[in-house]
gemmi code that builds the backbone of each chain (N, CA, C; Angstrom):
import gemmi

chains = {
    "A": [
        ("MET", (130.341, 162.508, 34.193), (130.515, 161.522, 32.976), (131.886, 161.440, 32.356)),
        ("GLU", (132.662, 162.573, 32.443), (133.849, 162.622, 31.996), (134.994, 161.761, 32.689)),
        ("SER", (134.648, 161.567, 34.000), (135.584, 160.674, 34.670), (135.380, 159.262, 34.469)),
        ("GLU", (133.984, 158.900, 34.165), (133.736, 157.528, 33.794), (134.368, 157.155, 32.415)),
        ("LEU", (134.434, 158.078, 31.575), (134.871, 157.876, 30.202), (136.567, 157.768, 30.428)),
        ("ILE", (137.153, 158.600, 31.306), (138.553, 158.465, 31.596), (138.754, 156.880, 32.142)),
        ("ALA", (137.978, 156.409, 32.996), (138.113, 155.201, 33.744), (137.981, 154.128, 32.675)),
        ("ALA", (137.063, 154.151, 31.739), (136.745, 153.154, 30.736), (137.908, 153.142, 29.795)),
        ("LEU", (138.521, 154.413, 29.391), (139.524, 154.463, 28.455), (140.774, 153.693, 29.150)),
        ("LEU", (141.233, 154.031, 30.412), (142.189, 153.535, 31.236), (142.108, 151.878, 31.266)),
        ("ALA", (140.742, 151.452, 31.521), (140.613, 150.086, 31.581), (140.736, 149.341, 30.256)),
        ("GLY", (140.201, 149.903, 29.228), (140.578, 149.175, 27.828), (141.930, 149.352, 27.484)),
        ("GLY", (142.899, 150.506, 27.866), (144.104, 150.407, 27.602), (144.836, 149.418, 28.385)),
        ("LEU", (144.505, 149.313, 29.650), (145.147, 148.084, 30.553), (145.013, 146.661, 29.887)),
        ("PHE", (143.752, 146.562, 29.481), (143.288, 145.205, 29.066), (144.033, 144.895, 27.693)),
        ("ALA", (144.221, 145.906, 26.873), (144.841, 145.812, 25.569), (146.406, 145.568, 25.800)),
        ("THR", (146.924, 146.372, 26.572), (148.430, 146.163, 26.829), (148.714, 144.725, 27.419)),
        ("VAL", (147.905, 144.389, 28.424), (147.996, 143.238, 29.157), (147.852, 141.888, 27.988)),
        ("ALA", (146.883, 141.854, 27.261), (146.622, 141.099, 26.192), (147.787, 141.077, 25.300)),
        ("ALA", (148.453, 142.166, 25.016), (149.695, 142.138, 23.883), (150.898, 141.556, 24.624)),
        ("ALA", (150.867, 141.769, 25.987), (151.983, 141.304, 26.736), (151.944, 139.645, 26.929)),
        ("LEU", (150.831, 139.340, 27.237), (150.733, 137.880, 27.429), (150.600, 137.150, 26.237)),
        ("LEU", (150.099, 137.525, 25.034), (149.844, 136.713, 24.085), (150.862, 136.892, 22.945)),
        ("SER", (151.864, 137.831, 23.236), (152.875, 137.896, 22.038), (153.922, 136.832, 22.423)),
        ("SER", (154.527, 136.382, 21.192), (155.483, 135.234, 21.248), (156.896, 135.713, 21.358)),
        ("LYS", (157.054, 137.126, 21.131), (158.441, 137.702, 21.069), (158.713, 138.330, 22.672)),
        ("VAL", (159.779, 138.205, 23.215), (159.997, 138.719, 24.371), (159.970, 140.195, 24.205)),
        ("SER", (160.592, 140.858, 23.390), (160.741, 142.330, 23.142), (159.413, 142.945, 23.134)),
        ("ASN", (158.515, 142.184, 22.249), (156.940, 142.926, 22.351), (156.338, 142.924, 23.740)),
        ("SER", (156.643, 141.638, 24.557), (156.064, 141.416, 25.709), (156.442, 142.573, 26.672)),
        ("LEU", (157.836, 142.651, 26.625), (158.494, 143.693, 27.549), (157.818, 145.053, 27.287)),
        ("ILE", (157.929, 145.380, 25.920), (157.263, 146.746, 25.741), (155.866, 146.940, 26.197)),
        ("ALA", (155.137, 145.988, 25.960), (153.667, 146.046, 26.279), (153.619, 146.187, 27.794)),
        ("LEU", (154.421, 145.266, 28.499), (154.375, 145.322, 30.022), (154.768, 146.677, 30.577)),
        ("PHE", (155.666, 147.361, 29.953), (156.137, 148.742, 30.251), (154.958, 149.643, 30.185)),
        ("TYR", (154.187, 149.534, 28.969), (153.160, 150.594, 28.689), (152.020, 150.324, 29.830)),
        ("THR", (151.957, 148.905, 30.101), (150.930, 148.652, 31.197), (151.264, 149.331, 32.499)),
        ("SER", (152.531, 149.329, 32.986), (152.935, 150.022, 34.016), (152.668, 151.496, 34.089)),
        ("ILE", (152.880, 152.041, 32.937), (152.759, 153.436, 32.762), (151.181, 153.790, 32.899)),
        ("ILE", (150.399, 153.015, 32.333), (148.938, 153.236, 32.281), (148.433, 153.063, 33.679)),
        ("LEU", (148.743, 152.188, 34.337), (148.359, 151.874, 35.835), (148.893, 153.233, 36.610)),
        ("GLY", (150.145, 153.633, 36.320), (150.585, 154.851, 37.087), (149.658, 155.976, 36.743)),
        ("VAL", (149.333, 156.250, 35.431), (148.489, 157.364, 34.995), (147.077, 157.246, 35.728)),
        ("ALA", (146.519, 155.950, 35.830), (145.199, 155.712, 36.454), (145.324, 156.308, 37.948)),
        ("PHE", (146.383, 155.876, 38.612), (146.446, 156.303, 39.981), (146.507, 157.739, 40.118)),
        ("THR", (147.384, 158.475, 39.213), (147.396, 159.768, 39.228), (146.274, 160.640, 38.874)),
        ("ALA", (145.437, 160.042, 37.825), (144.103, 160.564, 37.312), (143.170, 160.666, 38.554)),
        ("TYR", (143.082, 159.757, 39.447), (142.255, 159.668, 40.466), (142.713, 160.257, 41.741)),
        ("GLY", (143.717, 161.138, 41.582), (144.147, 161.861, 42.800), (145.220, 161.438, 43.576)),
        ("ASP", (145.931, 160.372, 43.346), (146.973, 159.912, 44.069), (148.236, 159.875, 43.192)),
        ("ALA", (148.911, 161.037, 43.216), (149.949, 161.323, 42.392), (151.317, 160.518, 43.094)),
        ("LEU", (151.377, 160.349, 44.300), (152.430, 159.738, 44.846), (152.545, 158.181, 44.528)),
        ("LEU", (151.169, 157.615, 44.746), (151.103, 156.199, 44.231), (151.410, 156.023, 42.644)),
        ("GLY", (151.000, 156.800, 42.014), (151.425, 156.702, 40.457), (152.695, 156.854, 40.210)),
        ("LEU", (153.413, 157.667, 40.896), (154.994, 157.820, 40.748), (155.612, 156.598, 41.208)),
        ("VAL", (155.151, 156.107, 42.371), (155.870, 154.785, 43.083), (155.682, 153.852, 41.985)),
        ("THR", (154.335, 153.628, 41.375), (154.293, 152.546, 40.558), (155.255, 152.710, 39.202)),
        ("MET", (155.110, 153.848, 38.727), (155.946, 154.125, 37.604), (157.430, 153.794, 37.870)),
        ("ILE", (158.033, 154.328, 38.977), (159.436, 154.275, 39.116), (159.680, 152.764, 39.461)),
        ("THR", (158.823, 152.151, 40.255), (159.205, 150.639, 40.612), (158.907, 149.693, 39.310)),
        ("PHE", (157.973, 149.802, 38.760), (157.505, 148.943, 37.664), (158.161, 149.199, 36.321)),
        ("ALA", (157.740, 150.491, 35.788), (158.212, 150.895, 34.487), (159.809, 151.065, 34.706)),
        ("GLY", (160.117, 151.534, 35.767), (161.745, 151.796, 35.775), (162.491, 150.621, 36.204)),
        ("ALA", (162.331, 150.226, 37.440), (163.385, 149.141, 37.911), (163.039, 147.953, 37.270)),
        ("ILE", (161.714, 147.331, 37.455), (161.371, 145.877, 37.068), (161.512, 145.822, 35.559)),
        ("SER", (161.224, 146.669, 34.902), (161.526, 146.648, 33.277), (162.959, 146.398, 32.995)),
        ("VAL", (163.905, 147.082, 33.618), (165.241, 146.998, 33.343), (165.783, 145.768, 34.003)),
        ("LEU", (165.412, 145.249, 34.932), (165.635, 143.804, 35.603), (165.176, 142.767, 34.693)),
        ("LEU", (164.015, 142.861, 33.995), (163.492, 141.883, 33.067), (164.344, 141.869, 31.835)),
        ("LEU", (164.699, 143.065, 31.381), (165.471, 143.251, 30.167), (167.048, 142.581, 30.561)),
        ("SER", (167.356, 142.862, 31.692), (168.743, 142.321, 31.980), (168.686, 140.738, 31.842)),
        ("VAL", (167.665, 140.237, 32.531), (167.536, 138.646, 32.503), (167.323, 138.170, 31.037)),
        ("VAL", (166.614, 138.892, 30.313), (166.288, 138.482, 28.890), (167.786, 138.524, 28.097)),
        ("LEU", (168.516, 139.525, 28.504), (169.894, 139.762, 27.974), (170.704, 138.478, 28.329)),
        ("ILE", (170.726, 138.140, 29.774), (171.666, 137.165, 30.081), (171.105, 135.827, 29.562)),
        ("THR", (169.880, 135.554, 29.557), (169.475, 134.330, 29.129), (169.430, 133.849, 27.743)),
        ("GLY", (169.202, 135.136, 26.993), (169.287, 135.071, 25.497), (167.886, 134.460, 24.976)),
        ("GLU", (166.965, 134.524, 25.757), (165.701, 134.090, 25.379), (165.054, 134.857, 24.382)),
        ("SER", (164.685, 134.520, 23.241), (164.103, 135.500, 22.285), (162.505, 135.150, 22.015)),
        ("LYS", (162.348, 133.820, 22.175), (160.873, 133.400, 21.977), (160.303, 132.945, 23.103)),
        ("LEU", (158.906, 133.393, 23.346), (158.170, 132.797, 24.495), (157.175, 131.851, 24.250)),
        ("ASP", (157.279, 130.653, 24.889), (156.194, 129.639, 24.692), (155.093, 129.831, 25.886)),
        ("PHE", (153.918, 130.376, 25.368), (153.066, 130.530, 26.519), (151.908, 129.486, 26.627)),
        ("GLY", (152.365, 128.283, 26.402), (151.515, 127.062, 26.689), (150.466, 126.920, 25.748)),
        ("PRO", (149.423, 126.134, 26.064), (148.276, 125.926, 25.208), (147.545, 127.250, 24.835)),
        ("ARG", (147.570, 127.660, 23.515), (146.866, 128.896, 23.290), (145.359, 129.046, 23.639)),
        ("ARG", (144.737, 127.751, 23.528), (143.262, 127.764, 24.005), (142.986, 128.103, 25.201)),
        ("LEU", (143.829, 127.672, 26.191), (143.746, 127.999, 27.718), (143.927, 129.393, 27.865)),
        ("VAL", (144.905, 129.972, 27.170), (145.022, 131.427, 27.374), (143.977, 132.199, 26.764)),
        ("VAL", (143.471, 131.929, 25.608), (142.405, 132.580, 25.135), (141.023, 132.358, 26.003)),
        ("ALA", (141.035, 131.289, 26.679), (139.877, 130.975, 27.512), (139.818, 131.777, 28.674)),
        ("ALA", (140.934, 132.381, 29.108), (141.153, 133.117, 30.367), (140.401, 134.424, 30.103)),
        ("VAL", (140.443, 134.903, 28.953), (139.914, 136.340, 28.745), (138.342, 136.334, 28.804)),
        ("PRO", (137.513, 135.429, 28.258), (136.154, 135.389, 28.564), (135.902, 135.165, 30.156)),
        ("LEU", (136.681, 134.366, 30.573), (136.582, 134.136, 32.099), (136.759, 135.365, 32.988)),
        ("ALA", (137.782, 136.205, 32.615), (137.869, 137.435, 33.106), (136.710, 138.339, 33.000)),
        ("ALA", (136.217, 138.252, 31.643), (135.012, 139.250, 31.246), (133.811, 138.666, 32.145)),
        ("VAL", (133.648, 137.386, 32.301), (132.451, 136.985, 33.082), (132.603, 137.246, 34.399)),
        ("ILE", (133.852, 137.270, 35.128), (133.982, 137.531, 36.495), (133.707, 139.135, 36.598)),
        ("GLY", (134.281, 139.907, 35.752), (134.119, 141.362, 35.755), (132.607, 141.739, 35.565)),
        ("GLY", (131.857, 140.975, 34.653), (130.451, 141.347, 34.455), (129.668, 141.033, 36.048)),
        ("VAL", (129.911, 139.831, 36.401), (129.410, 139.452, 37.651), (129.485, 140.367, 38.881)),
        ("SER", (130.901, 140.881, 38.723), (131.274, 141.933, 39.850), (130.430, 143.271, 39.667)),
        ("LEU", (130.283, 143.548, 38.357), (129.581, 144.851, 37.957), (128.103, 144.753, 38.477)),
        ("VAL", (127.381, 143.438, 38.133), (126.115, 143.294, 38.422), (125.934, 143.392, 39.944)),
        ("ALA", (126.852, 142.642, 40.640), (126.758, 142.494, 42.040), (126.913, 143.944, 42.707)),
        ("LEU", (127.695, 144.857, 42.110), (127.992, 146.188, 42.747), (126.668, 146.993, 42.584)),
        ("PHE", (126.126, 146.915, 41.129), (125.031, 147.730, 41.039), (123.710, 147.237, 41.593)),
        ("SER", (123.545, 145.861, 41.798), (122.490, 145.512, 42.519), (122.567, 145.720, 44.047)),
        ("GLY", (123.572, 146.098, 44.546), (123.759, 146.480, 45.878), (124.215, 145.082, 46.747)),
        ("GLN", (124.339, 143.961, 46.153), (124.715, 142.801, 46.960), (125.968, 142.880, 47.351)),
        ("ALA", (126.881, 143.805, 46.629), (128.265, 143.500, 47.181), (128.643, 144.918, 47.986)),
        ("GLY", (127.521, 145.383, 48.739), (127.785, 146.519, 49.553), (128.960, 146.383, 50.577)),
        ("GLY", (128.806, 145.231, 51.053), (129.847, 144.817, 52.024), (131.283, 144.706, 51.566)),
        ("LEU", (131.542, 145.021, 50.281), (132.822, 145.143, 49.793), (133.326, 146.483, 50.096)),
        ("ALA", (132.588, 147.420, 50.277), (133.053, 148.686, 50.427), (133.668, 148.881, 51.836)),
        ("VAL", (134.707, 149.862, 51.846), (135.218, 150.215, 53.266), (134.393, 151.243, 53.748)),
        ("THR", (133.869, 150.989, 54.776), (133.045, 152.044, 55.532), (133.528, 152.591, 56.806)),
        ("ASP", (132.851, 153.597, 57.343), (133.548, 154.017, 58.528), (133.666, 153.117, 59.686)),
        ("SER", (132.569, 152.380, 59.736), (132.723, 151.212, 60.819), (133.861, 150.368, 60.635)),
        ("SER", (134.113, 149.915, 59.390), (135.092, 148.861, 59.007), (136.619, 149.701, 59.359)),
        ("LEU", (136.542, 150.962, 59.128), (137.813, 151.563, 59.456), (138.137, 151.683, 60.913)),
        ("GLY", (137.102, 151.640, 61.725), (136.921, 151.626, 63.136), (137.563, 150.278, 63.610)),
        ("VAL", (136.955, 149.260, 62.874), (137.732, 147.946, 63.335), (139.274, 147.795, 63.083)),
        ("LEU", (139.477, 148.578, 61.881), (140.902, 148.382, 61.460), (141.914, 149.492, 62.128)),
        ("SER", (141.295, 150.174, 63.080), (142.005, 151.295, 63.447), (143.286, 150.819, 64.255)),
        ("PHE", (143.534, 149.504, 64.626), (144.665, 149.103, 65.080), (145.845, 149.316, 64.216)),
        ("LEU", (145.520, 149.234, 62.785), (146.579, 149.387, 61.889), (147.295, 150.865, 61.996)),
        ("TRP", (146.630, 151.769, 62.249), (147.068, 153.096, 62.242), (147.984, 153.204, 63.644)),
        ("THR", (147.617, 152.448, 64.666), (148.509, 152.673, 65.839), (149.823, 152.007, 65.606)),
        ("LEU", (149.784, 151.159, 64.498), (151.256, 150.440, 64.253), (151.792, 151.068, 62.872)),
        ("ARG", (151.407, 152.209, 62.516), (152.064, 152.818, 61.124), (153.445, 152.664, 61.136)),
        ("PRO", (154.277, 152.959, 62.228), (155.728, 153.101, 62.225), (156.178, 151.798, 61.695)),
        ("TRP", (155.420, 150.639, 61.889), (155.938, 149.322, 61.635), (155.929, 149.166, 60.130)),
        ("ASP", (155.046, 149.834, 59.336), (155.117, 149.772, 57.990), (156.472, 149.863, 57.367)),
        ("LEU", (157.251, 150.883, 57.789), (158.526, 151.246, 57.292), (159.435, 149.975, 57.600)),
        ("LEU", (159.183, 149.363, 58.760), (160.104, 148.281, 59.416), (159.739, 147.052, 58.348)),
        ("ILE", (158.435, 146.798, 58.176), (158.080, 145.704, 57.495), (158.772, 145.789, 55.957)),
        ("LEU", (158.672, 146.944, 55.252), (159.215, 147.104, 53.872), (160.671, 146.992, 53.883)),
        ("VAL", (161.538, 147.483, 54.992), (162.980, 147.304, 55.048), (163.188, 145.939, 55.193)),
        ("VAL", (162.489, 145.148, 56.095), (162.767, 143.685, 56.169), (162.517, 142.982, 54.893)),
        ("VAL", (161.411, 143.291, 54.268), (161.209, 142.589, 52.991), (162.247, 142.778, 52.013)),
        ("PHE", (162.674, 144.234, 51.904), (163.796, 144.427, 50.891), (165.037, 143.793, 51.229)),
        ("ALA", (165.398, 143.861, 52.595), (166.607, 143.182, 53.066), (166.633, 141.788, 52.718)),
        ("GLY", (165.506, 140.976, 53.040), (165.372, 139.655, 52.771), (165.506, 139.412, 51.190)),
        ("ALA", (164.965, 140.416, 50.428), (164.864, 139.984, 48.995), (166.586, 140.191, 48.468)),
        ("MET", (167.069, 141.016, 49.077), (168.471, 141.315, 48.514), (169.480, 140.129, 49.086)),
        ("VAL", (169.283, 139.590, 50.415), (170.152, 138.603, 50.792), (169.762, 137.326, 49.983)),
        ("ALA", (168.420, 137.085, 49.624), (168.123, 135.928, 48.762), (168.817, 136.069, 47.508)),
        ("ILE", (168.822, 137.200, 46.829), (169.490, 137.378, 45.594), (170.869, 137.174, 45.465)),
        ("ILE", (171.573, 137.785, 46.445), (172.914, 137.512, 46.576), (173.289, 136.132, 46.879)),
        ("SER", (172.579, 135.546, 47.737), (172.878, 134.120, 47.982), (172.661, 133.233, 46.730)),
        ("LEU", (171.698, 133.505, 45.984), (171.269, 132.718, 44.771), (172.292, 133.020, 43.723)),
        ("LEU", (172.808, 134.082, 43.557), (173.783, 134.559, 42.363), (175.398, 134.216, 42.796)),
        ("GLY", (175.369, 134.315, 44.130), (176.906, 134.284, 44.489), (177.281, 132.871, 44.900)),
        ("GLY", (176.426, 131.987, 45.416), (176.813, 130.816, 45.976), (176.894, 129.587, 45.251)),
        ("GLU", (176.886, 129.785, 43.853), (176.967, 128.658, 42.995), (178.319, 128.109, 42.552)),
        ("ASP", (179.346, 129.092, 42.742), (180.740, 128.519, 42.358), (181.485, 127.715, 43.566)),
    ],
    "B": [
        ("MET", (131.179, 158.840, 40.561), (132.266, 158.140, 41.278), (132.095, 156.625, 41.401)),
        ("VAL", (130.800, 156.313, 41.617), (130.476, 154.910, 41.835), (130.795, 154.086, 40.567)),
        ("LEU", (130.494, 154.631, 39.416), (130.615, 153.964, 38.345), (132.318, 153.875, 37.918)),
        ("ASP", (133.097, 154.887, 38.245), (134.458, 154.897, 38.174), (134.988, 153.600, 39.062)),
        ("GLN", (134.565, 153.618, 40.201), (134.944, 152.675, 41.206), (134.757, 151.237, 40.585)),
        ("THR", (133.488, 151.112, 40.045), (133.162, 149.747, 39.478), (133.996, 149.411, 38.479)),
        ("ILE", (134.139, 150.264, 37.557), (135.105, 149.904, 36.315), (136.387, 149.564, 36.754)),
        ("LEU", (137.010, 150.482, 37.615), (138.328, 150.027, 37.976), (138.455, 148.764, 38.951)),
        ("LEU", (137.217, 148.568, 39.714), (137.243, 147.277, 40.506), (137.268, 145.935, 39.480)),
        ("ALA", (136.393, 146.130, 38.415), (136.141, 145.186, 37.471), (137.367, 144.908, 36.823)),
        ("THR", (138.080, 145.965, 36.419), (139.417, 145.836, 35.658), (140.442, 145.248, 36.682)),
        ("GLY", (140.678, 145.650, 37.705), (141.501, 144.944, 38.577), (141.177, 143.608, 38.723)),
        ("THR", (140.036, 143.164, 38.962), (139.724, 141.735, 39.206), (139.821, 141.046, 38.053)),
        ("GLY", (139.631, 141.516, 36.782), (139.796, 140.861, 35.589), (141.357, 140.620, 35.418)),
        ("LEU", (142.175, 141.793, 35.584), (143.598, 141.619, 35.389), (144.108, 140.430, 36.220)),
        ("LEU", (143.595, 140.340, 37.580), (144.130, 139.449, 38.677), (143.920, 138.069, 38.067)),
        ("PHE", (142.690, 137.833, 37.426), (142.333, 136.340, 37.021), (143.231, 135.965, 35.787)),
        ("VAL", (143.311, 137.162, 34.802), (143.961, 136.905, 33.624), (145.405, 136.532, 34.066)),
        ("GLY", (146.147, 137.229, 35.003), (147.586, 136.816, 35.254), (147.469, 135.509, 35.873)),
        ("ILE", (146.639, 135.266, 36.919), (146.646, 133.824, 37.515), (146.543, 132.702, 36.404)),
        ("GLY", (145.485, 132.827, 35.475), (145.253, 131.930, 34.416), (146.648, 131.860, 33.666)),
        ("SER", (147.253, 132.947, 33.244), (148.523, 132.784, 32.576), (149.563, 132.138, 33.206)),
        ("ILE", (149.735, 132.404, 34.525), (150.764, 131.706, 35.223), (150.590, 130.172, 35.211)),
        ("SER", (149.401, 129.764, 35.333), (148.992, 128.159, 35.321), (149.176, 127.577, 34.092)),
        ("VAL", (149.198, 128.292, 32.849), (149.379, 127.640, 31.719), (150.736, 127.948, 30.920)),
        ("SER", (151.477, 128.711, 31.642), (152.635, 129.225, 30.900), (153.687, 128.005, 30.848)),
        ("LYS", (154.390, 128.032, 30.010), (155.577, 127.104, 29.652), (156.848, 127.578, 29.697)),
        ("ASN", (157.059, 128.755, 30.186), (158.196, 129.688, 30.363), (158.243, 130.333, 31.592)),
        ("LEU", (159.264, 130.228, 32.210), (159.534, 130.831, 33.745), (159.373, 132.286, 33.507)),
        ("LEU", (160.191, 132.841, 32.509), (160.230, 134.243, 32.234), (158.591, 134.839, 32.041)),
        ("LYS", (157.840, 133.968, 31.381), (156.377, 134.400, 31.063), (155.717, 134.424, 32.292)),
        ("SER", (156.045, 133.376, 33.242), (155.315, 133.251, 34.509), (155.668, 134.510, 35.266)),
        ("ILE", (156.830, 135.117, 35.408), (157.245, 136.349, 36.016), (156.334, 137.500, 35.483)),
        ("MET", (156.420, 137.406, 34.162), (155.401, 138.494, 33.543), (153.841, 138.459, 33.874)),
        ("SER", (153.536, 137.269, 33.960), (152.084, 136.892, 34.400), (151.937, 137.337, 35.914)),
        ("PHE", (152.929, 137.106, 36.759), (152.808, 137.492, 38.079), (152.784, 139.043, 38.134)),
        ("GLN", (153.464, 139.832, 37.289), (153.516, 141.204, 37.388), (152.038, 141.679, 37.014)),
        ("VAL", (151.454, 141.050, 36.044), (150.066, 141.314, 35.752), (149.028, 141.160, 36.839)),
        ("THR", (149.341, 140.031, 37.631), (148.628, 139.728, 38.905), (148.663, 140.914, 39.820)),
        ("VAL", (149.971, 141.195, 40.037), (150.266, 142.342, 41.095), (149.661, 143.748, 40.713)),
        ("PHE", (149.519, 143.842, 39.348), (148.743, 145.145, 38.741), (147.290, 144.983, 39.108)),
        ("GLY", (146.757, 143.925, 38.874), (145.253, 143.723, 39.052), (144.940, 143.952, 40.576)),
        ("ALA", (145.918, 143.193, 41.414), (145.581, 143.379, 42.939), (145.708, 144.754, 43.291)),
        ("ASN", (146.773, 145.565, 42.854), (146.814, 146.943, 43.380), (145.634, 147.826, 42.800)),
        ("LEU", (145.393, 147.591, 41.540), (144.148, 148.375, 41.082), (142.953, 148.249, 41.889)),
        ("ALA", (142.606, 146.710, 42.293), (141.493, 146.516, 42.887), (141.470, 147.090, 44.357)),
        ("LEU", (142.626, 147.148, 44.989), (142.841, 147.562, 46.287), (142.578, 149.186, 46.293)),
        ("PHE", (143.144, 149.761, 45.218), (143.051, 151.266, 45.064), (141.568, 151.623, 44.946)),
        ("ALA", (140.855, 150.715, 43.978), (139.623, 151.162, 43.887), (138.556, 150.841, 44.769)),
        ("SER", (138.983, 149.869, 45.721), (138.131, 149.789, 46.800), (138.141, 150.811, 47.851)),
        ("GLY", (139.134, 151.496, 47.700), (139.157, 152.976, 48.692), (138.622, 154.068, 48.188)),
        ("MET", (138.162, 154.098, 46.883), (137.641, 155.200, 46.223), (136.359, 155.665, 46.716)),
        ("GLY", (135.901, 156.940, 46.766), (134.703, 157.269, 47.032), (134.434, 157.585, 48.621)),
        ("PHE", (135.530, 157.486, 49.403), (135.342, 157.758, 50.843), (136.178, 158.890, 51.234)),
        ("GLY", (136.093, 159.399, 52.398), (136.728, 160.651, 52.758), (138.296, 160.362, 52.780)),
        ("SER", (138.717, 159.392, 53.598), (140.053, 159.038, 53.512), (140.402, 157.893, 52.903)),
        ("ARG", (141.345, 157.919, 52.024), (141.919, 156.787, 51.346), (143.106, 156.292, 51.816)),
        ("LEU", (143.445, 156.610, 52.982), (144.828, 156.425, 53.334), (145.008, 154.914, 53.579)),
        ("LEU", (144.015, 154.128, 54.089), (144.164, 152.848, 54.398), (144.421, 152.007, 52.965)),
        ("SER", (143.810, 152.239, 51.873), (143.917, 151.429, 50.917), (145.116, 151.896, 50.190)),
        ("ASP", (145.439, 153.095, 50.246), (146.780, 153.616, 49.783), (147.944, 153.005, 50.454)),
        ("THR", (147.927, 152.786, 51.552), (148.930, 152.189, 52.349), (149.093, 150.617, 51.993)),
        ("PHE", (148.047, 149.956, 51.795), (148.136, 148.663, 51.223), (148.618, 148.549, 49.821)),
        ("VAL", (148.289, 149.586, 49.069), (148.774, 149.461, 47.577), (150.371, 149.723, 47.633)),
        ("VAL", (150.856, 150.748, 48.417), (152.312, 150.833, 48.508), (152.936, 149.623, 48.952)),
        ("LEU", (152.362, 149.020, 50.104), (152.939, 147.709, 50.489), (152.918, 146.639, 49.546)),
        ("SER", (151.842, 146.482, 48.761), (151.773, 145.457, 47.674), (152.590, 145.670, 46.610)),
        ("VAL", (152.830, 147.159, 46.057), (153.779, 147.547, 45.186), (155.371, 147.063, 45.421)),
        ("LEU", (155.555, 147.341, 46.861), (156.989, 147.032, 47.093), (157.256, 145.573, 47.443)),
        ("VAL", (156.254, 144.811, 47.871), (156.399, 143.466, 48.144), (156.482, 142.555, 46.814)),
        ("GLY", (155.481, 143.158, 45.938), (155.501, 142.457, 44.513), (156.876, 142.705, 43.885)),
        ("ALA", (157.292, 143.948, 44.080), (158.691, 144.175, 43.310), (159.681, 143.234, 43.792)),
        ("SER", (159.899, 143.200, 45.102), (160.831, 142.218, 45.809), (160.689, 140.932, 45.339)),
        ("VAL", (159.330, 140.337, 45.328), (159.283, 138.885, 44.974), (159.736, 138.777, 43.519)),
        ("GLU", (159.321, 139.674, 42.662), (159.727, 139.602, 41.443), (161.176, 139.571, 41.146)),
        ("ALA", (161.997, 140.490, 41.892), (163.339, 140.299, 41.750), (164.065, 139.202, 42.196)),
        ("VAL", (163.445, 138.512, 43.282), (164.105, 137.221, 43.757), (163.722, 136.160, 42.545)),
        ("GLY", (162.435, 136.269, 41.985), (162.053, 135.356, 41.004), (162.960, 135.309, 39.635)),
        ("LEU", (163.384, 136.717, 39.266), (164.326, 136.837, 38.307), (165.742, 136.226, 38.568)),
        ("ALA", (166.094, 136.419, 39.768), (167.387, 135.615, 40.235), (167.309, 134.361, 40.221)),
        ("ILE", (166.198, 133.729, 40.537), (166.201, 132.219, 40.548), (166.087, 131.762, 39.079)),
        ("ILE", (165.486, 132.706, 38.156), (165.477, 132.175, 36.678), (166.904, 132.256, 36.163)),
        ("VAL", (167.672, 133.325, 36.557), (169.181, 133.156, 35.990), (169.872, 132.044, 36.434)),
        ("VAL", (169.597, 131.638, 37.924), (170.310, 130.437, 38.198), (169.989, 129.165, 37.581)),
        ("VAL", (168.543, 129.147, 37.400), (168.072, 127.999, 36.807), (168.452, 127.843, 35.383)),
        ("TYR", (168.637, 128.974, 34.623), (169.069, 129.031, 33.168), (170.534, 128.457, 33.193)),
        ("ARG", (171.422, 128.995, 34.156), (172.760, 128.519, 34.110), (172.873, 127.202, 34.346)),
        ("LYS", (172.035, 126.614, 35.215), (172.234, 125.185, 35.713), (171.733, 124.397, 34.523)),
        ("TYR", (170.556, 124.541, 33.984), (169.893, 123.507, 33.050), (169.748, 124.119, 31.646)),
        ("GLY", (170.165, 125.405, 31.428), (170.109, 125.834, 29.876), (168.866, 125.943, 29.331)),
        ("THR", (167.829, 125.889, 30.036), (166.359, 126.065, 29.467), (165.472, 126.871, 30.659)),
        ("LEU", (164.495, 127.411, 30.110), (163.568, 128.096, 31.015), (162.099, 127.214, 31.008)),
        ("ASN", (162.149, 126.236, 30.262), (160.956, 125.374, 30.112), (160.727, 124.506, 31.414)),
        ("PRO", (159.519, 124.637, 32.232), (159.491, 123.874, 33.414), (159.464, 122.281, 33.215)),
        ("ASP", (158.822, 121.939, 32.098), (158.735, 120.483, 31.829), (160.120, 119.946, 31.493)),
        ("GLU", (160.944, 120.572, 30.678), (162.117, 120.347, 30.432), (163.216, 120.156, 31.547)),
        ("ILE", (162.969, 121.335, 32.537), (163.862, 121.302, 33.658), (163.574, 119.920, 34.515)),
        ("ARG", (162.225, 119.634, 34.573), (161.815, 118.641, 35.435), (162.454, 117.269, 34.876)),
        ("ARG", (162.476, 117.251, 33.588), (163.003, 116.151, 32.907), (164.563, 116.027, 33.094)),
        ("LEU", (165.136, 117.039, 32.883), (166.722, 117.091, 33.296), (167.076, 116.763, 34.659)),
        ("ARG", (166.165, 117.069, 35.583), (166.502, 116.811, 37.053), (166.646, 115.294, 37.227)),
        ("ARG", (165.950, 114.503, 36.530), (165.889, 113.121, 36.937), (167.132, 112.338, 36.425)),
    ],
}
model = gemmi.Model(1)
for chain_id, residues in chains.items():
    chain = gemmi.Chain(chain_id)
    for i, (resn, *xyz) in enumerate(residues, 1):
        res = gemmi.Residue()
        res.name, res.seqid = resn, gemmi.SeqId(i, " ")
        for name, pos in zip(("N", "CA", "C"), xyz):
            atom = gemmi.Atom()
            atom.name, atom.element = name, gemmi.Element(name[0])
            atom.pos, atom.b_iso = gemmi.Position(*pos), 0.0
            res.add_atom(atom)
        chain.add_residue(res)
    model.add_chain(chain)
structure = gemmi.Structure()
structure.add_model(model)
structure.setup_entities()
């Protein structure tokens, strides 16, 4: 029961910080809320036994991406955020609640049993494990592509 | 464990849809990037939760790490595009940028 309470607290914290990040009209408040969202997500991964994943999430999003966002805010000098029609943003919250509720009902009634990864589905996906060394190559290619794109975007305008 | 998995799966799905909804109504490119980050968070949490409760979680963990790094790369490129667009047009409002292009 204790772990369910932790899950509910983490879920509540995530929704609260995301709502603060997306509904705030000040950039600084949004950035701070997004930073806390990253931290809570990292804590959730760590609490459920995956410390490495939590660390990667915190370093990548709470560390690198937050600083990157802050740099862009300083470069552009934007201080106010226009988040579009407020009614539509507010309408997204009940929509998310409905979808979450439907998925809860589906899981509890057993209709969504096919969502779960079973041993047989792992057998079907076993080809992924034979290609594990390619994971690193894919990541290196993605990072290199991103760096080349950023350099060409920022360096080629003069 | 099943209830934990359900709560986290529902939270991940909810964050995913909130992020997508916010991207579609946002009137600021910076806000769109922040909404994209929320979408990535939701996807990561849903992927992680889908692998809970089984003997080996390595498959879902692999996908989450891949998703984190690809999401971070995409976000970095998006921020670079925002800087270029701001230098060229002086605004981050997509409607205003579209008007200035004409």
